[in-house]
Steps between C-alpha positions, in 0.01 A plus 500: 500500500596136550220398263630738233852363533377141479291568189779697336743215566254247357442717195872538444549124529222444246663754270835325525335164437323635192821642362679172566220309326508725195877484485712712278311415182528849357598841622186674373260259670725495805458878541128479431462223756682704760288803419180297547628346822610837637162648413320214672723529808433874520128435475512234771710722724250785462209270585678356802586847631138607456378193686749563780380860534138387507580242765681759710204739473256226599723407793503862624122524469457175691736620772300822540172308512642268767610799707150648482349167600737478797394849611133408469554176691668686787210748515240221499684324781508824700128544454424140592707508818386845614267500799134519408343837543172510685225700336399823667151567618 
C-alpha cells in the first residue's frame, strides 16, 4: 500500500505542476486539462493497484514455496541423521 500512496502522491504533484504550468489561460481548456489529468491519474492508480496485487500474490506463492522447502529440508536431515539399517539376510 505504501507504493500506491507514493505513486498517487507523485501523480497528484505532477497534476498540480501541469495545471500551474498551463495557468488560467481559459476556462474551457482548464476543464479539459483537468479532465485529461484526472483520467491519467485514474489510469495510473488502476495500474499501480494491479501491480500491488500481483506483487502480493507472488509474495504469498513464494512464502508457500519456502515453507514446503523447509519441510523437505527437515525431512532430508532426519533421513541423513537416522541410523543406517542393516540389510536382512
